[in-house]
C-alpha positions in Angstrom: 19.9 -12.2 -4.8 19.6 -14.6 -7.7 17.8 -17.9 -7.6 20.3 -20.6 -6.5 19.6 -24.3 -6.1 21.8 -24.2 -3.0 19.5 -21.7 -1.2 17.1 -23.9 0.8 14.1 -22.9 3.0 11.9 -25.0 5.3 8.2 -24.2 5.6 8.5 -24.1 9.4 11.2 -21.4 9.2 9.1 -19.4 6.7 6.1 -19.4 9.0 8.0 -18.5 12.1 6.9 -15.1 13.5 9.2 -12.0 13.5 11.0 -11.3 16.7 8.6 -10.0 19.4 5.5 -11.2 17.5 3.3 -14.3 17.8 1.2 -16.0 15.1 -2.3 -14.6 14.9 -4.1 -16.0 11.8 -3.4 -17.4 8.4 -5.0 -18.7 5.1 -3.3 -21.3 2.9 -4.2 -22.3 -0.6 -3.0 -25.4 -2.4 -3.9 -27.6 -5.3 -3.3 -30.9 -3.5 -3.2 -31.7 0.2 -1.8 -34.3 2.5 -3.8 -33.9 5.8 -0.9 -35.1 7.9 1.3 -32.4 6.3 -1.0 -29.8 7.7 0.3 -30.7 11.2 3.7 -29.3 10.2 2.3 -25.7 10.5 1.0 -25.8 14.1 4.0 -27.9 15.2 6.4 -25.5 13.5 4.8 -22.6 15.2 5.1 -24.4 18.5 8.8 -24.7 17.8 9.0 -21.0 17.0 7.5 -20.3 20.4 10.6 -21.9 21.9 13.2 -20.1 20.0 13.2 -22.4 17.1 15.2 -25.1 19.0 13.1 -28.2 18.4 15.1 -30.1 21.1 13.8 -27.7 23.7 10.1 -28.1 22.8 8.3 -30.0 25.6 6.7 -32.8 23.6 3.6 -32.6 25.8 3.0 -29.1 24.3 3.0 -30.5 20.7 -0.5 -32.0 21.1 -1.8 -28.8 22.7 -0.2 -26.7 19.9 -2.2 -28.6 17.3 -5.4 -27.7 19.2 -4.3 -24.0 19.6 -2.8 -23.2 16.2 -4.8 -25.4 13.8 -8.0 -23.4 14.6 -6.3 -20.2 13.3 -5.3 -21.6 9.9 -7.8 -22.1 7.1 -6.7 -24.2 4.1 -8.4 -24.1 0.7 -7.8 -27.0 -1.6 -9.0 -28.1 -5.1 -11.9 -30.5 -4.6 -10.9 -34.1 -5.2 -7.2 -33.6 -4.5 -7.0 -34.5 -0.8 -4.8 -37.6 -0.5 -5.9 -40.6 1.6 -3.6 -41.0 4.6 -2.0 -44.4 5.2 -4.1 -44.8 8.3 -6.6 -42.8 10.3 -5.5 -40.7 13.2 -8.1 -39.2 15.4 -5.9 -36.1 15.8 -7.1 -35.1 12.3 -10.3 -34.2 14.1 -8.5 -30.9 15.1 -8.1 -30.1 11.4 -11.4 -31.1 9.8 -13.1 -27.7 10.4 -10.2 -25.9 8.9 -10.1 -27.5 5.4 -12.4 -26.1 2.6 -12.6 -27.7 -0.8 -13.0 -25.3 -3.7 -13.2 -25.3 -7.5 -12.1 -22.9 -10.2 -14.8 -20.6 -11.7 -14.0 -21.6 -15.3 -15.4 -24.9 -16.5 -12.5 -27.4 -16.9 -10.1 -25.2 -14.9 -8.3 -26.1 -11.7 -7.8 -24.2 -8.5 -4.0 -24.1 -8.5 -2.5 -21.2 -6.4 -0.1 -22.0 -3.6 -0.2 -19.2 -1.0 0.3 -18.6 2.7 -1.2 -15.3 3.8 -0.2 -14.7 7.4 -0.8 -12.2 10.2 1.3 -11.8 13.4 0.7 -9.6 16.4 2.8 -8.3 19.3 1.9 -7.6 22.9 0.9 -4.0 22.1 -1.5 -5.2 19.4 0.6 -4.1 16.5 0.2 -6.3 13.4 2.6 -7.4 10.7 1.8 -9.5 7.6 3.7 -12.0 5.5 2.9 -13.7 2.3 4.5 -16.8 0.7 4.0 -17.4 -3.0 5.1 -21.0 -3.7 5.2 -23.6 -6.4 4.8 -26.2 -3.7 1.6 -27.9 -2.6 0.9 -29.0 1.0 2.3 -32.5 0.7 5.4 -34.4 1.7 6.8 -34.7 -1.8 10.6 -34.2 -1.8 10.6 -32.2 -5.1 12.5 -29.1 -6.2 10.3 -26.1 -5.6 10.5 -22.3 -5.4 9.1 -19.8 -3.0 8.9 -16.0 -2.8 8.6 -14.6 0.8 7.5 -11.0 1.2 7.2 -9.2 4.6 5.3 -6.0 5.5 7.6 -3.0 6.2 6.8 0.7 7.0 8.4 1.8 3.7 7.2 -1.1 1.6 6.3 -0.5 -2.0 4.5 -3.7 -3.0 0.7 -3.6 -3.1 -0.8 -6.9 -2.1 -4.2 -6.1 -3.8 -4.2 -9.2 -6.1 -3.7 -11.5 -3.0 -6.4 -9.5 -1.1 -8.8 -10.0 -4.1 -8.0 -13.7 -4.2 -8.7 -14.1 -0.5 -12.1 -12.3 -0.9 -13.0 -14.7 -3.7 -12.3 -17.9 -1.8 -15.6 -18.3 0.1 -17.5 -18.1 -3.2 -15.4 -20.9 -4.7 -16.2 -23.3 -1.8 -18.1 -26.4 -2.6 -20.9 -27.7 -0.5 -22.6 -24.6 0.8 -21.5 -21.5 2.6 -18.0 -21.2 3.8 -18.0 -20.9 7.6 -14.7 -19.0 7.5 -15.9 -16.2 5.3 -15.8 -13.6 8.1 -12.3 -14.6 9.3 -11.0 -14.5 5.7 -12.5 -11.1 5.2 -10.9 -9.9 8.4 -7.5 -11.0 7.2 -8.1 -9.5 3.8 -9.1 -6.2 5.4 -5.9 -5.8 7.4 -3.7 -7.2 4.6 -5.1 -4.6 2.2 -3.6 -1.7 4.1 -0.1 -3.4 4.3 2.8 -2.7 2.0 5.6 -5.2 1.4 9.3 -4.9 0.8 10.7 -6.0 -2.5 13.0 -9.1 -1.8 16.7 -8.3 -1.5 18.5 -8.1 -4.8 15.5 -7.1 -7.0 14.2 -3.7 -8.0 10.5 -4.4 -8.1 7.9 -7.0 -7.6 4.4 -7.4 -9.2 1.8 -9.8 -8.0 -0.9 -11.2 -10.3 -3.8 -13.7 -10.0 -5.1 -15.4 -13.2 -8.3 -17.2 -13.7 -11.0 -14.7 -12.8 -11.9 -13.2 -16.1 -9.0 -10.9 -16.8 -6.5 -12.4 -19.3 -2.9 -12.7 -18.2 -0.6 -10.1 -19.9 0.8 -11.1 -23.2 4.4 -12.2 -23.3 6.5 -9.4 -24.9 9.5 -10.3 -27.1 12.6 -11.1 -25.2 16.3 -11.4 -26.0 16.9 -14.5 -24.0 14.8 -16.9 -21.9 15.0 -19.8 -19.5 11.8 -21.7 -18.7 11.5 -24.3 -15.9 8.1 -26.1 -15.8 7.3 -29.7 -15.0 4.3 -29.5 -17.4 4.3 -28.0 -20.9 2.1 -28.2 -24.0 2.9 -28.0 -27.7 1.3 -24.6 -28.2 3.2 -23.0 -25.4 6.5 -24.6 -26.4 6.0 -23.5 -30.0 5.4 -20.0 -28.8 8.5 -20.0 -26.6 10.6 -21.1 -29.6 9.8 -17.7 -31.3 11.9 -16.1 -28.6 15.1 -17.7 -29.8 17.4 -14.8 -30.5 20.2 -15.1 -33.0 22.1 -18.2 -32.0 21.0 -18.3 -28.4 18.1 -20.8 -28.1 15.5 -20.8 -25.3 16.5 -23.2 -22.6 13.6 -25.2 -21.2 13.9 -27.6 -18.2 11.1 -30.0 -17.7 10.5 -33.7 -17.1 11.3 -36.6 -19.5 7.7 -37.7 -19.4 6.6 -34.2 -20.5 9.1 -33.9 -23.4 8.3 -37.4 -24.6 4.7 -36.2 -25.5 5.9 -33.2 -27.5 7.8 -32.3 -30.6 10.8 -30.1 -29.7 10.8 -27.2 -32.1 13.8 -25.5 -33.5 15.1 -22.8 -31.1 14.5 -24.8 -28.0 17.3 -26.5 -26.0 15.5 -29.1 -23.8 16.9 -30.3 -20.5 15.9 -32.6 -17.7 17.2 -33.2 -14.2 20.2 -35.4 -14.1 19.7 -39.0 -12.8 21.5 -37.9 -9.5 18.9 -35.1 -8.9 15.8 -36.8 -10.3 14.3 -39.6 -8.2 11.1 -41.5 -8.8 9.0 -39.3 -6.6 5.1 -39.3 -6.5 3.5 -36.4 -8.3 0.6 -34.5 -6.9 -0.2 -32.1 -9.6 -2.3 -32.6 -12.7 -2.1 -29.3 -14.6 -4.3 -29.5 -17.6 -7.6 -30.9 -18.8 -7.5 -33.6 -21.5 -7.5 -32.1 -25.0 -5.4 -29.1 -24.2 -2.1 -30.8 -25.1 -0.4 -31.1 -21.7 0.1 -34.5 -20.1 -2.2 -34.9 -17.2 -0.1 -36.8 -14.7 -2.0 -38.9 -12.2 -2.5 -37.9 -8.6 -2.6 -41.6 -8.0 1.1 -42.1 -8.2 3.0 -41.5 -11.4 6.5 -40.1 -11.2 7.3 -36.4 -11.1 11.0 -37.0 -11.4 11.9 -34.5 -8.7 11.0 -31.3 -10.6 8.1 -29.1 -9.3 9.5 -25.5 -9.5 8.0 -23.2 -12.0 9.6 -20.0 -13.2 10.4 -18.1 -16.4 13.5 -15.9 -16.6 13.6 -13.4 -19.5 16.1 -10.7 -20.4 15.6 -7.5 -22.3 18.4 -5.0 -22.9 20.1 -4.6 -19.5 17.2 -5.8 -17.3 15.8 -9.2 -16.4 12.6 -10.5 -14.9 11.8 -13.7 -13.1 8.2 -15.0 -12.9 7.6 -17.5 -10.1 4.6 -19.1 -8.5 2.0 -21.8 -9.2 1.7 -21.5 -13.0 3.2 -24.1 -15.3 4.1 -23.0 -18.8 0.9 -24.3 -20.3 -2.2 -23.1 -22.0 -4.4 -24.3 -19.1 -2.5 -22.2 -16.7 -3.1 -19.0 -18.7 -6.7 -19.7 -19.8 -8.7 -21.7 -17.3 -6.8 -22.4 -14.0 -6.7 -20.1 -11.0 -3.0 -19.2 -10.6 -0.9 -16.9 -8.4 2.4 -15.5 -9.8 5.0 -13.1 -8.7 7.2 -11.2 -11.2 10.5 -9.9 -9.9 12.7 -7.5 -11.9 16.3 -6.4 -11.6 19.6 -6.0 -13.4 20.5 -8.7 -15.9 23.9 -9.1 -14.5 22.6 -9.9 -11.0 19.4 -11.9 -11.6 19.6 -12.9 -15.2 19.9 -16.3 -16.9 23.7 -16.6 -16.4 23.3 -16.0 -12.6 20.9 -19.0 -12.4 22.3 -21.2 -15.1 25.9 -20.8 -14.1 29.0 -20.2 -16.2 32.7 -21.0 -16.1 33.2 -18.8 -13.0 30.5 -20.3 -10.7 28.2 -23.3 -10.5 24.5 -23.1 -11.2 21.5 -25.0 -12.6 23.5 -26.4 -15.5 25.3 -28.7 -13.1 22.0 -30.3 -12.2 20.6 -31.0 -15.6 21.4 -33.0 -18.8 20.2 -32.6 -22.3 16.9 -34.3 -23.0 17.1 -37.4 -25.2 13.8 -38.7 -26.6 12.8 -42.2 -25.3 10.8 -44.8 -27.0 7.3 -43.7 -26.2 4.7 -46.4 -25.5 1.1 -45.5 -25.2 -0.2 -46.2 -21.7 -3.9 -47.1 -21.8 -4.1 -46.3 -18.1 -3.4 -42.6 -18.7 -6.9 -41.8 -20.1 -8.5 -43.9 -17.4 -6.6 -42.0 -14.7 -7.7 -38.7 -16.2 -11.3 -39.9 -16.3 -11.3 -40.8 -12.6 -9.5 -37.6 -11.6 -12.2 -35.5 -13.3 -15.0 -37.7 -11.9 -13.6 -37.2 -8.3 -13.3 -33.4 -8.9 -16.9 -33.4 -10.0 -18.1 -35.3 -6.9 -16.1 -33.1 -4.6 -18.0 -30.1 -6.0 -21.3 -31.6 -4.7 -22.4 -31.2 -1.2 -22.5 -34.3 1.0 -24.6 -33.9 4.1 -24.7 -36.7 6.6 -26.5 -37.0 9.9 -24.8 -38.2 13.1 -27.0 -40.0 15.7 -26.2 -41.7 19.0 -26.8 -45.4 19.2 -28.2 -47.2 22.3 -24.7 -48.5 23.1 -23.2 -45.0 23.3 -21.6 -45.4 19.9 -22.7 -43.3 16.9 -24.0 -43.7 13.4 -23.4 -41.7 10.3 -26.1 -41.8 7.6 -27.6 -40.0 4.7 -28.1 -40.0 0.9 -25.9 -38.3 -1.7 -27.6 -37.1 -4.8 -24.9 -37.6 -7.5 -25.0 -37.9 -11.3 -24.5 -41.2 -13.0 -20.8 -42.2 -13.2 -18.9 -42.4 -16.5 -19.3 -45.6 -18.4 -17.6 -48.5 -16.7 -16.8 -46.6 -13.5 -17.7 -47.9 -10.1 -17.3 -45.7 -7.0 -17.5 -46.7 -3.3 -17.4 -44.5 -0.3 -16.4 -45.1 3.4 -15.4 -43.0 6.4 -11.6 -42.5 6.7 -11.9 -43.9 10.2 -13.5 -47.1 8.9 -11.8 -47.9 5.5 -13.1 -51.5 5.3 -16.8 -50.4 5.2 -17.2 -49.2 1.6 -20.7 -48.6 0.3 -21.6 -48.0 -3.4 -22.7 -44.6 -4.4 -26.4 -44.4 -5.3 -27.7 -46.2 -2.2 -28.4 -45.1 1.3 -25.2 -44.5 3.2 -25.1 -45.7 6.7 -22.2 -46.6 9.1 -23.0 -47.8 12.6 -21.2 -48.5 15.8 -18.6 -45.7 15.6 -16.9 -44.6 18.8 -17.1 -40.8 19.2 -13.4 -40.4 18.3 -14.1 -42.2 15.0 -16.9 -39.9 13.8 -15.3 -38.0 10.9 -16.4 -35.9 7.9 -13.4 -37.2 5.9 -14.8 -39.8 3.4 -12.7 -42.0 1.1 -13.8 -42.1 -2.5 -12.6 -45.2 -4.3 -13.3 -45.4 -8.0 -12.3 -48.1 -10.5 -12.5 -48.5 -14.2 -10.8 -51.5 -15.7 -7.6 -52.1 -13.9 -7.2 -48.5 -12.8 -8.1 -47.3 -9.3 -8.1 -43.9 -7.7 -8.6 -43.0 -4.0 -9.1 -39.4 -2.7 -10.9 -37.8 0.2 -14.1 -35.6 0.2 -15.4 -33.7 3.2 -18.9 -34.2 4.3 -21.0 -31.8 6.3 -22.0 -33.6 9.6 -25.3 -32.6 11.1 -25.9 -33.3 14.7 -22.3 -34.3 15.5 -21.3 -33.6 19.1 -18.0 -31.8 19.9 -15.4 -34.4 19.4 -12.1 -32.5 20.0 -12.2 -32.8 23.8 -13.3 -36.4 23.5 -10.4 -37.2 21.2 -7.9 -35.3 23.4 -9.1 -37.2 26.5 -9.1 -40.5 24.8 -5.5 -40.1 23.6 -4.6 -40.2 27.3 -7.2 -42.5 28.6 -5.7 -46.0 28.4 -2.4 -47.6 29.4 -1.1 -47.9 25.8 -1.8 -44.2 25.2 -0.1 -43.2 28.4 3.0 -45.2 27.7 3.2 -43.6 24.3 2.8 -40.2 25.9 5.6 -40.9 28.3 7.8 -42.1 25.5 7.2 -38.8 23.7 8.2 -36.9 26.8 11.6 -38.7 26.7 12.1 -37.9 23.0 14.6 -35.2 21.9 13.3 -34.9 18.3 14.9 -32.9 15.5 11.6 -33.2 13.8 8.7 -32.8 16.2 6.1 -34.0 13.7 8.0 -37.2 13.0 8.5 -37.9 16.7 4.9 -37.0 17.4 3.7 -39.6 14.8 6.3 -42.2 15.6 5.2 -42.1 19.2 1.8 -43.3 18.0 -0.2 -40.2 18.9 -3.6 -40.0 17.3 -4.1 -43.7 17.8 -6.8 -44.3 20.4 -7.4 -48.1 20.1 -4.8 -50.7 21.0 -4.2 -53.2 18.3 -4.1 -56.9 18.8 -0.5 -57.1 17.7 0.6 -54.0 19.7 3.1 -54.0 22.5 1.9 -55.6 25.6 1.9 -53.7 28.9 4.6 -55.9 30.3 6.8 -54.7 27.5 6.4 -51.0 28.5 9.6 -50.8 30.5 11.6 -51.9 27.4 10.0 -49.0 25.5 10.8 -46.5 28.2 13.9 -47.8 30.0 16.5 -47.2 27.3 15.5 -43.6 26.4 15.2 -42.9 30.2 18.8 -44.0 30.7 20.0 -42.0 27.7 18.3 -39.0 29.1 20.0 -39.5 32.5 23.4 -40.1 30.9 23.1 -36.9 28.8 21.7 -34.8 31.7 18.7 -34.1 29.4 15.7 -32.1 30.5 13.7 -35.0 29.1 14.2 -36.8 32.4 12.5 -34.0 34.3 9.7 -34.0 31.7 9.2 -37.7 32.3 9.0 -37.3 36.1 6.6 -34.4 35.8 4.5 -36.2 33.3 4.0 -39.3 35.4 3.4 -37.1 38.5 0.7 -35.2 36.6 -1.0 -38.5 35.5 -1.0 -39.7 39.1 -2.4 -36.4 40.3 -5.2 -36.6 37.7 -6.4 -39.8 39.3 -5.2 -42.1 36.4 -2.5 -43.8 38.4 -4.4 -47.1 38.0 -3.8 -46.9 34.3 0.0 -46.9 34.7 1.7 -50.3 34.6 3.5 -51.0 37.9 6.8 -51.1 36.0 6.2 -47.5 34.8 5.6 -46.4 38.3 8.9 -48.1 39.3 10.7 -46.2 36.5 9.2 -43.0 37.8 10.8 -43.7 41.1 14.1 -44.5 39.5 14.0 -41.3 37.4 13.4 -39.2 40.5 16.4 -40.8 42.1 18.5 -40.0 39.0 17.5 -36.4 39.2 18.3 -36.2 42.9 21.6 -38.2 42.5 22.9 -38.1 38.8 25.6 -40.5 39.8 23.1 -43.3 40.0 22.9 -43.2 36.2 26.4 -44.6 36.0 25.4 -47.6 38.1 
């Protein structure tokens, strides 16, 4: 099957276990990370447990699924590339032990592969494996991306050895001391090594490769025709691609306007960008090269990616064609210093070649989504170099271990304290640090770090780094090692259901019929443990619950029963005094509606 812009996949669907199997364990790698996006994996797996019908998922199980599944997924991310969430959610406590920051072994390189290595198991103990090779990072960006999914089969011919080798190298790349997940990763690598995978339908063969550990990527052989899609390019790579131009058929290159604006388009290259209809001003999450290597280093802080994030090279020779997909941009950095994961698929030119993707007079294709590139008036942005400087500084800091001690105060709150031995910052750069749970308490690096009076649910290893140089500012997260910290998962779970506001939110979630469980989960306010001064008053609770309760009754929705059972469980647990009287009255009304549905019409 050829690549087609109309073929869409959702991460939740790609992670869902095969029939008869349940999720066992997994490792993900990413260049950049949004912590909240990590919740999509355990919530998607919870949906899969219920046949994939999200409307049938009991929302009370969403919270429990985060606890159950998040402990089975380890995520490795380039140090300095964890985004700062809009606000702190104590539910992130369930993820903090499962995120490991890493760095590339080559100086100046980036850890750039995007991989999900997954293992499933059935009731008989039989195991199956799946691997996803993506261009997409673990973020909420709505960009165009590509993915190759391969599944283990008894007659599979694809050897996953490059992925196994990558997994086994991950613990050695970890910043800040020994990786606590080394044994679990080795266990997955061990079973994955004996698996064999099927070639995706429509292709004859698949080869996997990992770059960045000493062995040079294979040289590009001469080709008859080529199509390159890459959001980042550099002059050297683009000049080399132009030598592929064959007779009067130029090499087609699809990238971003911002990338082409920094380059001279050589003869033999037809340059295209996404049309205005397809290219929105979307935040980028992916610097790809180090300054001085020619490729534009877009800022993690918020410049535009213009909708394009997929990376693949399609080449044709005689009657065959190959498609290289994965994490690697068409840049010098990708081939010489970054850690990258790529998959190369081969097949018949007539089935998977350029025309099948680009389109022709007989069928639509990529050509309907792009327009020829027109060079704009380029203005030098002085902030670019400042952003690059701060990004590199944060990556350096993320590679240094930060150990902080947690102690209990006399008032049953907690303190986090310690010193961080860091080098002097670049000239003109000032850096502050604060716990994610207490963003207004920044302290300057180079002094004793101490934050007091933190409730247990606000003790967190996630630390906000804020650096400024001139008018440019960058915020990212680093992960500290907490010494002496008590177990907080149970405390966070209990605190989420320990006050009237939390219980009302919980009941509102029970009445939800979400198409997107993560969205409903967050919109319901879960993860927030402290009422705000401007929040809904308890007397307003019936307004929050009454309308969805009536909708559930009118639709004959199982949400009505969930609500009744949820309130009954709260009463049985001895927390009835936390329920507003109006909620208890709604509970009685809901029970009547279940016994006599005709009451809903009244």
